[in-house]
C-alpha positions as CSV (number, residue, x, y, z in Angstrom):
1,M,-14.6,0.6,21.1
2,S,-15.1,4.4,21.2
3,E,-16.2,6.2,18.0
4,L,-13.3,7.5,16.0
5,S,-13.2,11.1,14.6
6,A,-13.9,11.8,11.0
7,A,-10.2,12.5,10.5
8,A,-9.1,9.2,12.1
9,L,-11.6,7.3,10.0
10,S,-10.4,8.9,6.8
11,Y,-6.8,8.0,7.6
12,L,-7.7,4.4,8.5
13,I,-9.8,3.8,5.4
14,A,-7.1,5.1,3.0
15,F,-4.4,2.9,4.6
16,A,-6.8,-0.1,4.8
17,D,-7.7,0.2,1.2
18,D,-4.0,0.4,0.2
19,E,-3.3,-2.8,2.1
20,H,-6.4,-4.5,0.6
21,M,-5.5,-3.6,-3.0
22,I,-1.8,-4.4,-2.7
23,G,-2.6,-7.7,-1.1
24,A,-5.2,-8.6,-3.7
25,R,-2.8,-7.6,-6.5
26,H,0.0,-9.8,-5.0
27,T,-2.4,-12.8,-5.1
28,S,-2.4,-12.7,-8.9
29,W,1.2,-14.0,-8.7
30,I,0.4,-17.1,-6.7
31,G,1.2,-20.0,-9.1
32,M,2.6,-17.6,-11.6
33,G,5.9,-16.6,-10.1
34,P,9.3,-17.3,-11.8
35,F,9.8,-20.3,-9.5
36,L,8.1,-22.1,-6.7
37,E,9.8,-20.3,-3.9
38,E,8.5,-17.0,-5.2
39,D,5.0,-18.4,-5.4
40,L,5.2,-19.2,-1.7
41,A,6.9,-15.9,-0.8
42,F,4.3,-13.8,-2.6
43,C,1.5,-15.9,-1.2
44,S,2.8,-15.2,2.3
45,I,3.2,-11.5,1.7
46,A,-0.2,-11.2,0.1
47,Q,-1.8,-12.9,3.1
48,D,0.0,-10.6,5.5
49,E,-1.2,-7.5,3.6
50,L,-4.8,-8.7,3.5
51,G,-4.6,-9.5,7.2
52,H,-3.4,-5.9,7.9
53,A,-6.3,-4.6,5.8
54,I,-8.8,-6.7,7.9
55,A,-7.4,-5.4,11.1
56,L,-7.7,-1.8,10.0
57,Y,-11.2,-2.4,8.5
58,E,-12.3,-3.8,11.9
59,L,-11.4,-0.6,13.6
60,V,-13.4,1.3,11.0
61,V,-16.5,-0.8,11.2
62,D,-16.4,-1.1,15.0
63,S,-16.2,2.7,15.2
64,F,-19.5,3.0,13.4
65,G,-21.4,1.6,16.4
66,S,-24.4,-0.7,16.5
67,S,-26.8,2.3,16.2
68,S,-25.2,3.8,13.1
69,E,-26.8,3.5,9.7
70,L,-23.3,2.8,8.5
71,V,-22.9,-0.4,10.4
72,T,-22.0,-3.2,8.0
73,P,-20.1,-6.5,8.1
74,I,-16.4,-6.1,7.5
75,D,-16.4,-8.1,4.3
76,H,-19.2,-5.9,2.9
77,F,-17.2,-2.7,3.7
78,A,-14.1,-4.1,2.2
79,L,-15.6,-5.5,-1.0
80,L,-19.1,-4.0,-1.7
81,R,-18.6,-0.3,-1.6
82,P,-19.0,1.6,-4.9
83,A,-15.7,2.1,-6.7
84,A,-15.8,5.8,-6.1
85,D,-15.8,5.3,-2.3
86,Y,-12.4,3.6,-2.2
87,R,-9.4,5.6,-1.2
88,S,-6.5,3.4,-2.3
89,C,-3.6,5.0,-4.1
90,S,-2.6,4.4,-7.8
91,L,0.5,2.4,-6.9
92,A,-1.5,-0.1,-4.8
93,E,-4.2,-0.4,-7.5
94,A,-1.8,-0.9,-10.5
95,A,-2.1,-4.2,-12.2
96,C,1.7,-4.8,-12.6
97,D,1.1,-7.7,-15.0
98,D,4.8,-8.1,-15.7
99,W,7.0,-9.7,-13.1
100,Q,9.5,-6.9,-13.0
101,D,6.7,-4.4,-12.4
102,A,5.3,-6.5,-9.6
103,L,8.7,-6.8,-7.9
104,V,9.5,-3.0,-8.2
105,R,6.1,-2.1,-6.9
106,H,6.6,-4.5,-4.0
107,W,9.9,-2.8,-3.1
108,L,8.5,0.7,-3.4
109,Y,5.4,0.0,-1.4
110,D,7.1,-1.9,1.4
111,R,9.6,0.8,1.8
112,A,6.7,3.2,2.3
113,E,5.0,0.8,4.8
114,E,8.0,1.0,7.0
115,L,7.4,4.7,7.5
116,R,3.6,4.5,7.6
117,W,3.4,1.8,10.3
118,A,6.1,3.6,12.4
119,A,3.9,6.7,12.3
120,L,1.1,4.7,13.9
121,A,3.1,2.7,16.4
122,D,2.8,5.5,19.0
123,S,-0.8,6.3,18.1
124,S,-3.1,7.7,20.8
125,N,-5.4,4.9,19.8
126,P,-4.1,1.8,21.7
127,A,-5.7,-0.7,19.4
128,L,-4.2,0.9,16.3
129,A,-0.8,1.1,18.0
130,A,-0.9,-2.6,18.7
131,I,-1.8,-3.4,15.1
132,A,1.1,-1.2,13.9
133,L,3.6,-3.0,16.1
134,R,2.4,-6.4,15.0
135,S,2.3,-5.5,11.3
136,E,5.8,-4.0,11.4
137,R,7.2,-7.3,12.6
138,E,5.8,-8.9,9.5
139,E,7.0,-6.1,7.3
140,V,10.6,-6.8,8.2
141,F,10.3,-10.0,6.1
142,H,8.6,-8.2,3.2
143,R,11.3,-5.6,2.9
144,A,14.1,-8.2,3.2
145,H,12.4,-10.2,0.4
146,A,12.1,-7.2,-1.9
147,E,15.6,-5.9,-1.3
148,S,17.2,-9.3,-1.7
149,F,15.5,-9.9,-5.0
150,M,16.3,-6.4,-6.3
151,S,19.9,-6.7,-5.2
152,R,20.3,-10.1,-6.8
153,I,19.1,-8.7,-10.2
154,A,21.2,-5.5,-9.9
155,S,24.3,-7.5,-9.2
156,S,23.6,-10.3,-11.7
157,G,25.5,-8.6,-14.6
158,N,22.5,-9.5,-16.8
159,A,22.1,-6.4,-18.9
160,S,18.6,-7.4,-20.1
161,S,17.3,-8.0,-16.6
162,I,18.8,-4.8,-15.2
163,A,17.2,-2.8,-18.1
164,L,13.8,-4.3,-17.4
165,I,14.0,-3.4,-13.7
166,T,15.3,0.1,-14.5
167,D,12.4,0.6,-16.9
168,S,9.9,-0.4,-14.3
169,I,11.4,2.1,-11.8
170,Q,11.2,4.8,-14.4
171,R,7.5,4.1,-14.9
172,L,6.3,3.2,-11.4
173,L,8.2,5.5,-9.1
174,P,6.2,8.6,-10.0
175,L,3.1,6.7,-9.0
176,G,4.6,6.7,-5.5
177,D,3.4,10.3,-5.1
178,G,-0.1,8.8,-4.6
179,L,1.1,7.0,-1.5
180,W,1.6,10.4,0.2
181,D,-1.6,12.0,-1.0
182,P,-2.8,13.0,2.5
183,P,-6.3,11.7,3.5
184,D,-8.9,14.2,4.3
185,A,-8.2,16.2,7.5
186,E,-4.8,14.6,8.1
187,A,-3.7,17.6,10.1
188,D,-6.6,16.9,12.5
189,A,-5.5,13.2,12.8
190,I,-2.0,14.4,13.7
191,A,-3.3,16.9,16.2
192,E,-5.3,14.1,17.9
193,G,-2.2,12.0,18.1
194,F,-3.9,9.3,16.0
195,V,-0.9,9.5,13.6
196,T,2.5,11.0,14.6
197,E,3.9,12.1,11.2
198,S,2.6,13.9,8.2
199,S,2.5,12.4,4.7
200,A,4.7,15.1,3.4
201,S,7.4,14.3,6.0
202,M,7.2,10.6,5.3
203,A,7.4,11.3,1.5
204,S,10.7,13.0,1.9
205,K,12.1,10.1,4.0
206,W,10.8,7.6,1.5
207,K,12.5,9.3,-1.4
208,Q,15.8,9.3,0.5
209,D,15.4,5.6,1.2
210,I,14.6,4.8,-2.5
211,A,17.6,7.0,-3.7
212,Q,19.9,5.2,-1.3
213,D,18.8,1.8,-2.5
214,I,19.2,2.8,-6.2
215,Q,22.7,4.1,-5.4
216,K,23.6,1.0,-3.4
217,W,22.6,-1.3,-6.3
218,N,24.2,1.0,-8.8
219,L,21.0,1.0,-11.0
220,P,21.3,3.3,-14.1
221,V,18.2,5.4,-13.6
222,G,17.8,8.5,-15.8
223,L,18.1,12.2,-14.9
224,E,14.3,12.5,-14.6
225,I,14.1,10.0,-11.8
226,Q,17.2,11.6,-10.0
227,I,15.4,14.9,-10.1
228,Y,12.2,13.4,-8.8
229,L,14.0,11.8,-5.9
230,N,15.6,15.1,-5.0
231,E,12.2,16.8,-4.6
232,A,11.3,17.2,-1.0
233,A,7.7,16.3,-1.3
234,P,5.1,15.1,-3.8
235,S,4.1,17.7,-6.4
236,A,0.8,19.5,-5.8
237,S,-0.5,18.0,-9.0
238,S,-0.5,14.5,-7.5
239,F,-2.9,15.5,-4.7
240,G,-6.4,14.0,-5.4
241,D,-4.9,10.6,-6.3
242,R,-6.9,8.9,-3.7
243,L,-10.2,10.4,-5.1
244,Q,-9.6,8.9,-8.5
245,R,-9.6,5.3,-9.4
246,S,-7.0,4.0,-11.7
247,E,-7.6,2.5,-15.1
248,G,-9.2,-0.9,-14.9
249,F,-10.2,-0.5,-11.2
250,D,-13.9,-1.2,-11.9
251,Q,-13.1,-4.5,-13.5
252,F,-10.6,-5.4,-10.8
253,L,-13.2,-4.7,-8.1
254,T,-15.8,-6.8,-9.9
255,S,-13.3,-9.7,-9.9
256,L,-12.8,-9.3,-6.1
257,Q,-16.6,-9.3,-5.6
258,A,-17.2,-12.5,-7.7
259,V,-17.7,-14.8,-4.8
260,I,-19.4,-12.6,-2.2
261,S,-21.8,-11.4,-4.8
262,L,-23.2,-14.9,-5.2
263,D,-24.9,-14.4,-1.8
264,P,-23.9,-11.2,0.0
265,E,-25.9,-12.2,3.1
266,A,-24.2,-15.6,3.5
267,E,-21.5,-16.1,6.2
268,W,-18.6,-17.5,4.2
C-alpha cells in the first residue's frame, strides 16, 4: 500500500480511535444489559465497532512501511500508545456507567457515524472507500437498534424512564461537539479527496438529525439543548477535544492493556 499523507493519517487515527473506544465501552454492557436480547445486541455492535477500528488501524500501520521506525504490530498501535497519543473524542471515551447514558451515547454516536462513513465512501483511497461501504452496511443495524430503543422509551408513557433519557441527552449531547473537532490538517485531507466533507458541515447535518429525532419522539428537552441544536457548527471552545483525554481515560486504557501487557511480544 502506498504511504498516506500526514493529513490522511491524522484523519484515520482520529476515526479509528473513536471506533476503538466506543467499541470497548460498549463491551462493558455484555452480560450487564437490561435483558438478554440487549446483551446480545450490544455484543454484536461492540464487535462491529472494534472490527471497524482494526480495519482503519491496518491502513495506518500499513502506511508506515517496513523501513519506517514507526512500524509496529496493529495491536501495539491500538493498545500500547501513551494516553496522550490517542485522538478519540470525549463522547467515545465517556464511561456511561448508567444504562440510559449508554443508550443515548449509542444513538448520538451512530447518528454521527452515518455521516462520517458517507464522507469516506467516495474517498480517493480505494481501500478506505471499501471499508466505508462495508461498515455502513453494518451501521444500518446499529442505528435501527438505537432508534428503536429510544422510540420505545419515548412512547412508553413512563414518566420516570422518559426523564432519565432526557437527562442523559441534556448531559451528553454537548459532548458531541468533540465528534466534530477536526483532525490536524483536515483541509488538506479534503483537498486530496481522502475525505469528501468537512467536520463542520457534518456537524450541522448531525444536529439537524438529532433535532428531528427529538421532535419525532416528542422528548421534553430544555431550552439550552434547543439552542445548542440550532447552532450551525461546534463552538470554537470545543476545538482541542481530541488533544485532551477525558477523566478516567488513563485507568480505562490500563484496563484495555491488561492482557497484552502480560507479554507484548506474544502473538495472541
